[in-house]
C-alpha positions as semicolon CSV with decimal commas, in nm:
position;residue;x (nm);y (nm);z (nm)
1;X;-3,717;1,782;-3,982
2;X;-4,066;1,726;-3,842
3;X;-4,118;1,609;-3,486
4;X;-4,235;1,254;-3,566
5;X;-3,887;1,117;-3,497
6;X;-3,809;1,020;-3,139
7;X;-3,549;1,273;-3,031
8;X;-3,349;1,034;-2,814
9;X;-2,990;1,123;-2,722
10;X;-2,874;0,853;-2,965
11;X;-3,084;0,999;-3,247
12;X;-2,959;1,352;-3,183
13;X;-2,596;1,237;-3,168
14;X;-2,649;1,018;-3,475
15;X;-2,812;1,294;-3,677
16;X;-2,520;1,526;-3,601
17;X;-2,262;1,267;-3,713
18;X;-2,469;1,166;-4,016
19;X;-2,494;1,530;-4,127
20;X;-2,120;1,584;-4,073
21;X;-2,034;1,286;-4,291
22;X;-2,308;1,280;-4,556
23;X;-2,409;1,645;-4,565
24;X;-2,720;1,833;-4,459
25;X;-2,899;1,802;-4,794
26;X;-2,872;1,423;-4,808
27;X;-2,979;1,369;-4,447
28;X;-3,264;1,620;-4,463
29;X;-3,392;1,461;-4,783
30;X;-3,379;1,110;-4,632
31;X;-3,547;1,206;-4,306
32;X;-3,812;1,428;-4,462
33;X;-3,903;1,165;-4,723
34;X;-3,960;0,909;-4,448
35;X;-4,122;1,138;-4,191
36;X;-4,470;1,014;-4,104
37;X;-4,440;0,708;-4,332
38;X;-4,512;0,386;-4,140
39;X;-4,275;0,186;-4,362
40;X;-3,986;0,429;-4,412
41;X;-3,968;0,617;-4,082
42;X;-3,874;0,326;-3,853
43;X;-3,571;0,230;-4,063
44;X;-3,455;0,594;-4,073
45;X;-3,499;0,614;-3,695
46;X;-3,289;0,298;-3,644
47;X;-3,028;0,396;-3,900
48;X;-2,980;0,737;-3,741
49;X;-3,004;0,631;-3,378
50;X;-2,811;0,305;-3,387
51;X;-2,595;0,316;-3,700
52;X;-2,488;0,677;-3,676
53;X;-2,552;0,747;-3,306
54;X;-2,399;0,431;-3,161
55;X;-2,163;0,280;-3,420
56;X;-2,031;0,580;-3,612
57;X;-1,963;0,773;-3,289
58;X;-1,773;0,493;-3,114
59;X;-1,414;0,553;-3,015
60;X;-1,148;0,328;-3,160
61;X;-1,169;0,423;-3,529
62;X;-1,145;0,763;-3,688
63;X;-1,439;0,868;-3,909
64;X;-1,216;0,850;-4,217
65;X;-1,132;0,486;-4,140
66;X;-1,501;0,410;-4,096
67;X;-1,561;0,571;-4,436
68;X;-1,297;0,349;-4,596
69;X;-1,451;0,040;-4,441
70;X;-1,800;0,143;-4,546
71;X;-1,686;0,200;-4,903
72;X;-1,519;-0,142;-4,916
73;X;-1,818;-0,326;-4,766
74;X;-2,065;-0,151;-4,995
75;X;-1,847;-0,221;-5,298
76;X;-1,825;-0,587;-5,202
77;X;-2,202;-0,609;-5,171
78;X;-2,273;-0,420;-5,494
79;X;-2,465;-0,145;-5,313
80;X;-2,376;0,127;-5,561
81;X;-2,612;0,402;-5,444
82;X;-2,491;0,373;-5,085
83;X;-2,132;0,341;-5,214
84;X;-2,178;0,670;-5,399
85;X;-2,302;0,834;-5,077
86;X;-2,005;0,706;-4,878
87;X;-1,751;0,829;-5,134
88;X;-1,889;1,175;-5,059
89;X;-1,870;1,095;-4,690
90;X;-1,507;0,987;-4,721
91;X;-1,417;1,320;-4,881
92;X;-1,610;1,501;-4,606
93;X;-1,406;1,299;-4,354
94;X;-1,079;1,417;-4,510
95;X;-0,998;1,132;-4,749
96;X;-0,771;1,212;-5,039
97;X;-0,810;1,086;-5,395
98;X;-0,505;0,867;-5,335
99;X;-0,659;0,708;-5,025
100;X;-0,989;0,642;-5,202
101;X;-0,794;0,493;-5,493
102;X;-0,612;0,256;-5,257
103;X;-0,939;0,142;-5,097
104;X;-1,071;0,063;-5,445
105;X;-0,757;-0,126;-5,548
106;X;-0,779;-0,331;-5,228
107;X;-1,149;-0,397;-5,296
108;X;-1,064;-0,507;-5,651
109;X;-0,813;-0,759;-5,515
110;X;-1,053;-0,917;-5,266
111;X;-1,391;-0,862;-5,438
112;X;-1,289;-0,896;-5,802
113;X;-1,177;-0,657;-6,068
114;X;-1,526;-0,599;-6,208
115;X;-1,625;-0,463;-5,865
116;X;-1,311;-0,251;-5,850
117;X;-1,363;-0,114;-6,199
118;X;-1,731;-0,031;-6,148
119;X;-1,673;0,135;-5,812
120;X;-1,376;0,330;-5,948
121;X;-1,601;0,467;-6,222
122;X;-1,865;0,559;-5,963
123;X;-1,605;0,722;-5,735
124;X;-1,470;0,920;-6,030
125;X;-1,821;1,048;-6,109
126;X;-1,880;1,149;-5,747
127;X;-1,544;1,320;-5,712
128;X;-1,599;1,508;-6,038
129;X;-1,947;1,617;-5,920
130;X;-1,786;1,742;-5,598
131;X;-1,524;1,938;-5,791
132;X;-1,236;1,722;-5,663
133;X;-0,943;1,716;-5,906
134;X;-0,846;1,359;-5,993
135;X;-0,572;1,445;-6,241
136;X;-0,209;1,372;-6,160
């Protein structure tokens, strides 16, 4: 990453957590794409420093629980690209196929079955890409 980002303690802590959850490739790609861009860089700075450095590192919820909540909120809001990213994050945080399935069933109940079906298809694609066995 180039030095245009303000290396505050919150940013450093947030970047570490973000990389642990989403993976180095994803975070590097996001930060590098935005580096030096007057439109993109500020939102990456805030996302990393506040979202990942302050919220995702808070005590009180385990990272896996935060992943489940993120998946459910993103499903509810139809944010499929971010949902896809957080399915990967959930696996990186130790979530099993069964746990992800239960989050999606719960989301289907409260958000509607079209949401549950679409997000289940997306989760299946992501898990398959990651080499996670979804068979019984």
